[in-house]
N, C-alpha and C positions, 0 to 999 in steps of 0.2 A: 440217886440212881447209880447202878454199877455198870461199867462199860467194858470190863475186862473180857476178852475173847468174844466180843460182840461186834457186829457191823454197826458203824456209827456214821451218820450223815451230818457233815459239818458245814454250816453256812458261814463262809468266810467273807469278811468285809475288809477291803483295802482302800483306805482313804488317801487320796493324793491331795495336793493343794488345790487342784482344779478338776479332780475326777473322783469317781467312786466305782471301783470294780467289785464284783461279787461273784461267788460261785458256791454251789452246793456240791460237795465232794464226798463220795462214799469211801470210807476207810475201813480196812486197810488196803483195799484194791486200788484206790486212787481214781475210781470211775467218776467222771464228771457228769452230774445229773442236769446241771443248769449253770449257765454263766451269763454275765452281762457287764456292761459298763455305761456309766453316765459321764459324758465328757463336757468340758467347757462350763463347769458349774461355778457360779459366783464370780466370774471374771469378765473382763471386757475383751471380746473378740468380734470378728466380723459375722459370726454365725450364732444362732441360739443353741442352747444345750442339746446334745444328741444322746439318745438312749438306744443302746444295742442290747437285744435280749434273745437268748437261744435256749431251747429246752431239748434235752436228750439228743443232741447233735443235729437237730433240725435247722433249717435255714433261718438265720437270725431275723428278727423283726427289728427294723430301724425306723425311728421316728423322732422328730423334733418336738420339744416340749419346754415350756417356760418354767425353769426350776431356779429359784433364787439362791438356794443354799443346799448343803449336804443333807440337812434334816428333811427337807421337802423331797430330795432325791431318794432318801431312805423310805419315806412313806410310799412313793411311787413304786419302788422296787418290791416292797412287801405286798402291795396290791397285785402286782404282776405274779408274784410267787403264789399268792392265795388263789388267784384265778387258775394258775397252772395245776395246783394241787387238787382242785375240784375236778379238773379234766383228767388228771392222771394221779393215781394213788401212790405212785413211786416217788413223786415229788414231795419231800418232807425234809425236816431237819431236826436234829436232836440237840445240837450245841451251836452257839455263836463263837466265832474266832475273829479276832481283830489284829490287824497290824497297828502297832503303836510306835510312833517314830522316836520319841526321846523320853526315856524314863529317868534320865539323870543317873544318879548313883543309887537310886532306890531299888531297881530291879535289873537283873541280868539273865533271868531264866523265864521260860514260859510260865505265866501266872494266872491263877483263877481270880476272877473279879469278885471281890467282897467289899463291904463298906469301908474297911480300913484301907484297902487298895485304892478305892475311889478318892479317899481323903488324901492319900499320898500323890495320886495322879494330879490332883488339883494344884499341888505345889509345883508340878512340872510344866504347867501351861506356858509360862514365859520362855521356856527353853526352846521351844519350836512353835512360835506363835501362829504360823500358818497351818500347821498340821495338828498339834496336840489338842487344841480347843475343838477342832472339828471331830477328832476321834473321841474325845472325852464326852462331848454332847451326844454322839451317836451311841456310845456305850450306855450312857444314862437313859437314852431313849429306848434302847433294847430292854434295859432293866424295868422301865416303867410299863412297856407294852407287853413284854414277855417275861414276867417275874419268875416263872418256874423253869426257865431254860438257862442252863449254865453258860457263862461267858469266859473265854480265855484270851489272854493277850500274848502276842509274840512281838518281840522288840527288835527294831531296826538296827540297834547298836550292838546287839549280841555278837555278831560275826566279827566285829572289829575290836573285841576285847583282847585280841592277841597283838595289837599294835605295840611295838616296843616303847619303853618309857621315854627314850630319847627322841622319839618321833611323836608321842602324844603330849609331851610337856611343852607348855608355852614359856616364852622368854620373859616372864614377869615374876614378881616377888613370890618366892616359895610359900611364904606365910599366907599371902592372899589366895594363892592357888589352892592351898590345903583347906583354908577356911571355907571357901565357896565351891570346892570340888571342881575347879576349872581345869579342863584338859580336853584334848581332841577325843571325841567319841566316835566320829565317823557314822555314816548313814547308808541307807539302801542295802544294808547287810543281807537282808533276806534275798534280794534280787542277785547281788554279787555272788552269794553262795550257790544259788540255784544255777546260774549260767556257768560257774566254775565246774560244777558237777556234770552238767550237760556237755560242756566242751570236752571234758576228759572221756566221757562215755562215747561221744562222737569220734574222737581221735583214738579211742581204744588205748588209753594210757591212764596212769595214776596221777591224781592231783599232787601227790607227794613229790613227784618228779618234775613238776612243771612250774615255770615262772610266768605269771599271767597278769596282763593289764586289762581290766574290765571297765568298759565305758557304758554307764547307765545314763542314757540321754533321753529325758522325758519332756513332755509338754509342760510339766510343772517343775519338778526338781530334777537335777542332774548331778552325777558325781562320777569320779574315776577312782578305781581301787588298784592297789598293787598287792598281788597275792603270790606267796611263795610257799611251796610245800603244803598246799591246802589251807593255809592260814593267811588272813589279812595282815599285812604289815604297814599299810597306810591307806588313807582315804582322803579325797580332796575336801570333804566337808569337815567341820571342826567341832567345837563345843556346841554349836547349833548348826542347822542346815544352811545357814547363810553364807558360810565360808566356801571358797572354791570357784566353781565355774559360774559364768554368767547364765542365769536361768530366766524363766518367763517373766517374773516380776522382782527377782532377787538380784542384787548387785554382784554377789560373789566377792572375790578378793578386792579389797580397797584399802588405801592408806587411811588409817584411823584419823590422821591429822586433817583429812578432808572433812570428816564427820564433825570433829571438834570445831573446825573453822566455820562450817555452815551453822552449827548450833549457836556459835557466838554471834555471827553476823545476822542471822535471821531470828535469833532468840528462840530457837527450837527447844522443846523439852526432849528428854530421852525417849518418851513415848512417840513424839512426832518423828524423831529421827528413825526410830525402829520401823514405823509405818513406811517412811520413804524408802529405806533400804530393803525391806521385805516385800512391799506391795506396790511400789511405784517406780522401781528401778529395773535393771535387767533389760530384756528384750523390749518390754513395753516402754521403759523410760528412755532408751536410746532411740528407738524407732518412732515413738509417739504415734504408732499406727496400730499395733496389735501385740499381745503378749505371747502369741503362738508363732514360733519360727516358721511353721508351714505356710502361714499367711504372707510371709515376707519373701519367700524364695521365688515367687512369680515376678518376672520382669525386674530382677535386681539390677540388670545392666542399664535399665532406664531410670532407676531411682537410686541416687547416691547414698541416701540415708539407709535404705533397705540393705544395700550392698555392704555398707560399713558395719551395720549391726550383725549381718551374717559373718563377715570376716572376723569381727571381734569374738563372736561365739566360737567359731572354729579355732581361732588362735589360742583361746583359753584352754580348750581341750588338748591341743598340741603341747601346750606348756606342761601340763601334767603328765602326758605320755612321755615327754622328754625327761622329766624329773624321775619318774618311776622306772624308766629304762636304765637310768644311772643307778638307781637304788637296787634294781634287780640284776644289774650287769647284763642288760638286754633281756627282752621278753621272748618266751617261746610261743605265746598265744596272745593275740589282741582281739578282744570281744566287743562287739557293738550290740547293745540291747535297748529295750523299751521303745516307746513310740517314735521318737526322732531317730534313734540309733538304728532301728529296724526299717522304718518306712521312708526315710529320706536319703536316697543314694548320694545326693549332692553333698550332704554333710560328711558321709564316710569318705568320699573322694577328696573333699577339702581337708579333712583331718589327716589323711594318709599322704597327701601331696608333700614331697620333700623329705619323707622319713626313710628314704632308702638307706641312708648311712646307719640307721638303727636296725637294719635288716627287715624293714616293713615295706612291702611292695604290694600294692592293690591292683588286681586285674579289673580294669574298667568295664569290660564287657560282662564279666560275671557279676560285678557290682550292680550294673544297670539292669541286668536281667533277673535279679532276685525276685522271687514270688512269695514263698512262705517256708516255714520250717528252719532247720539249721543248714547253713551253707558256708562253705569255704570259698572266700572271694579273693584269696591271695594268689599271686603269680606262682608259677612253678619254681622259680628261683628265690622266692621270698624266704628268708630265714625264719620269720615268724608266721604262724598260721593266723590269718585274719578271718574271724568267724562272725556271722550274723546269727544271733540266737534270740528268738522271742522269749522274754522272761515269763515266768509263771510264779509270782510270789505267793499266789493263793495255794498252790499245791504244797509249797514249802511250809506255809503256815499250817495247813491241815496236817502235814507230817509231824510237825513239832508238837501240835496239840494232841495228836493221836498217841505220841510217845508218852505224854503225861497221863492221858486217860487210860492207857494200857496198864499203867502201874497202879 
């Protein structure tokens, strides 16, 4: 099929560790035909999975449904789309596009799915255990159910390929690093790139002139990026998405000596240790209540464990903002994005508290009155602009795929 100079409807899938977002986007106009999200998939929370689904800008339908994994979520999504297409001929798709978290050293550009690509992707599954397997299974499912529709992959690590060598290199044997391709890759690059562009549009400035700290704080994964001159120069995640912030079930930064000690004492295998660090730690492990920070912020004053979990989460974000402020020699823009970053004012307030010496001053009234869209919530005398920007990884993915299809 030839796509050059044609209108293309792209069905984008964005797999998170506990969510599945999807959109049908008409390119090159960027018109959104349909969007939706499945939340709380395959994790322990106080609520059942939630499906939000909207067609042609209509009021979203919201309903709870028991979905045990991302594959069952995909089946439900395709049922909804099929029903919509019967009612409206404008609802269709020509191409699948996927966000793929960790391609290792195999891929650095938008790539068409072929058998050889799937074979290489299988070797990347251990690199991001929570994400890659989910995406891999979804890609295979698309191939099986829709064998005649092209699929393209957009990689989360691509934006961070500009991180300088002295910042992506680990302090271990050079020979070992080279043999196994060990380095900091960084993640959430699609989101960080999108909010960088949107921030500069909003402020009517060029990304090349700005020093930006972007906080992608989600209900699954979270990361902070330092961006200078339109390029990523560091990201809190590392060789895998485990490094960095405290996340829903991921520990983030930890002394590896702790891991070795527990493995020795408890006779844990490497596989068991990986499960603990990726799936039983973080907010869930500390609180022993829920993996979703939003469940914890109610009545934190009456529950010491909830409050401690919240404080630990906020302090880890502040740690990276401090480091990147030094790296950038102060930031011009501080961005909060994704579900926690956009929808939880208390997190923004906690993160920005005490950062006046870095030129970061939050206006509490603006912060608490945020409703939607892009908003500046910094005080008049803040040296850095503090922006709330809802991310849209799906439109970035569609743009990247369209660039390839155009050629």
